[in-house]
C-alpha positions in Angstrom: -2.1 -30.2 -20.2 -2.0 -30.8 -16.5 0.5 -30.1 -13.7 0.1 -31.9 -10.4 -3.5 -32.9 -11.4 -4.5 -29.2 -12.1 -5.4 -28.4 -15.7 -3.3 -25.6 -17.2 -5.4 -23.3 -19.3 -5.8 -19.7 -20.2 -3.3 -17.1 -21.1 -1.5 -14.8 -18.7 -3.3 -11.6 -17.9 -2.3 -8.3 -16.2 -4.7 -5.6 -15.2 -4.0 -1.9 -14.7 -6.5 0.3 -12.8 -6.1 4.1 -13.3 -8.1 6.4 -11.0 -10.1 9.2 -12.6 -11.0 11.7 -9.8 -14.6 11.4 -8.9 -15.5 9.2 -11.9 -15.0 5.4 -12.2 -11.5 4.2 -12.6 -10.2 3.1 -16.0 -9.6 -0.6 -15.9 -7.6 -2.1 -18.8 -6.6 -5.8 -18.9 -3.8 -7.0 -21.1 -3.7 -10.7 -22.1 -0.8 -12.7 -23.5 -0.8 -13.0 -27.3 -0.4 -16.6 -28.2 -0.6 -16.3 -32.0 1.6 -14.0 -34.0 0.4 -15.3 -37.4 -1.9 -12.3 -38.0 1.1 -9.9 -37.5 3.4 -12.0 -39.7 0.8 -11.9 -42.5 0.4 -8.1 -42.3 4.1 -7.4 -41.6 6.6 -9.8 -43.0 10.1 -9.1 -41.7 12.3 -7.0 -44.0 15.0 -8.9 -45.9 18.5 -7.5 -46.1 19.9 -6.9 -49.6 22.1 -9.5 -51.1 25.6 -8.4 -52.1 28.1 -10.2 -54.3 31.6 -10.7 -52.9 34.8 -11.5 -54.7 34.7 -14.9 -56.2 30.9 -14.8 -56.7 30.1 -15.4 -53.1 26.7 -14.0 -52.0 26.0 -12.6 -48.6 23.4 -10.5 -46.8 24.3 -6.9 -46.1 22.6 -6.4 -42.6 24.4 -3.1 -42.2 22.7 -1.5 -45.2 21.1 1.8 -43.9 17.8 1.1 -45.6 17.6 -2.4 -44.1 18.6 -1.0 -40.7 15.8 1.6 -40.9 13.3 -1.0 -42.1 14.2 -3.3 -39.2 13.7 -0.4 -36.8 10.3 0.3 -38.2 9.4 -3.4 -38.2 10.4 -3.6 -34.5 8.2 -0.5 -33.7 5.2 -2.0 -35.5 5.7 -5.4 -33.8 5.8 -3.7 -30.4 2.7 -1.6 -31.1 0.8 -4.6 -32.5 1.7 -6.6 -29.5 0.5 -3.9 -27.1 -2.7 -3.3 -29.1 -3.5 -7.0 -29.5 -2.8 -7.7 -25.9 -5.2 -4.9 -24.8 -7.8 -6.0 -27.4 -7.7 -9.6 -26.1 -7.9 -8.6 -22.4 -10.3 -5.6 -22.8 -12.6 -6.5 -25.8 -14.8 -3.4 -25.3 -11.8 -1.0 -25.8 -12.3 0.9 -29.0 -9.6 2.9 -30.9 -10.6 5.9 -33.1 -7.3 6.3 -35.0 -5.9 2.7 -34.9 -6.9 0.4 -37.7 -5.7 -3.2 -37.0 -5.6 -3.8 -40.8 -3.2 -0.9 -41.4 0.2 -1.3 -39.7 1.0 2.4 -40.3 -1.7 3.4 -37.8 -0.5 1.1 -34.9 2.1 3.5 -33.4 -0.6 6.1 -33.2 -2.1 4.5 -30.1 0.2 6.6 -27.9 -1.1 9.9 -29.4 -4.7 8.6 -29.1 -4.1 7.8 -25.4 -2.6 11.3 -24.8 -5.6 12.9 -26.6 -7.9 10.9 -24.2 -6.2 12.4 -21.2 -3.7 9.7 -20.3 -0.5 11.0 -18.7 2.9 9.7 -19.7 3.0 7.7 -16.5 -0.4 6.1 -17.2 0.6 5.2 -20.8 3.8 3.6 -19.4 1.7 1.6 -16.9 -0.6 0.4 -19.7 2.4 -0.6 -21.9 4.1 -2.3 -19.0 0.9 -4.3 -18.2 0.9 -5.6 -21.8 4.6 -6.4 -21.5 4.2 -8.2 -18.2 1.3 -10.3 -19.7 3.5 -11.3 -22.6 6.8 -11.8 -21.0 8.4 -13.1 -17.9 9.4 -10.4 -15.5 12.3 -11.0 -13.0 10.4 -9.9 -10.0 7.5 -12.2 -10.8 9.9 -15.1 -11.5 11.6 -14.6 -8.2 8.3 -14.4 -6.3 7.1 -17.6 -8.0 10.4 -19.3 -7.0 10.0 -18.2 -3.4 6.4 -19.3 -3.3 7.3 -22.7 -4.7 10.2 -23.2 -2.2 8.0 -22.1 0.7 5.4 -24.7 -0.4 8.0 -27.4 -0.5 9.1 -26.4 3.1 5.5 -26.5 4.3 5.0 -29.9 2.7 8.3 -31.2 4.2 7.3 -29.9 7.7 3.9 -31.5 7.5 5.2 -34.9 6.5 8.1 -34.9 9.0 6.3 -33.8 12.2 2.8 -35.1 13.0 0.6 -32.3 14.3 -1.1 -34.3 17.1 0.2 -36.9 19.5 -1.1 -40.4 18.8 -3.8 -41.4 21.2 -2.3 -44.9 21.6 0.9 -46.7 20.8 1.2 -50.0 19.0 3.4 -51.5 21.7 0.7 -53.0 23.9 0.5 -52.6 27.6 1.6 -49.3 29.3 5.1 -49.4 30.7 5.6 -50.0 34.4 7.6 -47.1 35.8 8.8 -49.0 38.9 10.1 -51.9 36.8 12.3 -49.7 34.6 13.4 -47.1 37.2 15.6 -48.5 40.0 15.0 -45.5 42.2 11.2 -45.8 42.1 
């Protein structure tokens, strides 16, 4: 795919740099997740129970407490998987000790593992936010992109409307005679 002759390639990335006193900073990069199939295979969405209504009509009971709880857990696992996968794609040398990508029950444990490694709540939030920014459109970035685009249009318009240099000659031929056109000369 190309846009204005420039090839579009590569997923969105967001990097977070966390200082560590006298030591080197911790640099984590989150990359947009383009394929949810691995998650869908490991965690199919819960299905609401079917209830029979009068007259034999069947419908889904999306208010069933067990289904509501299952959807909450599904959402938490999906969020944790997205954050972990985004970090794994962007920072391939990042290793987790308690998170097993094949066991969805371990995914939410990434927060506890980060705390145990010395990350503060604010640092954890920054890392999660980086994963979310890489995987979603953020209003501030959309607005900045819009401003940049409009400014580029204005620059383009200004360059095409007003030549930067005066032309060295004119196509009209001989120079004008001042005395012939000015009666007071």
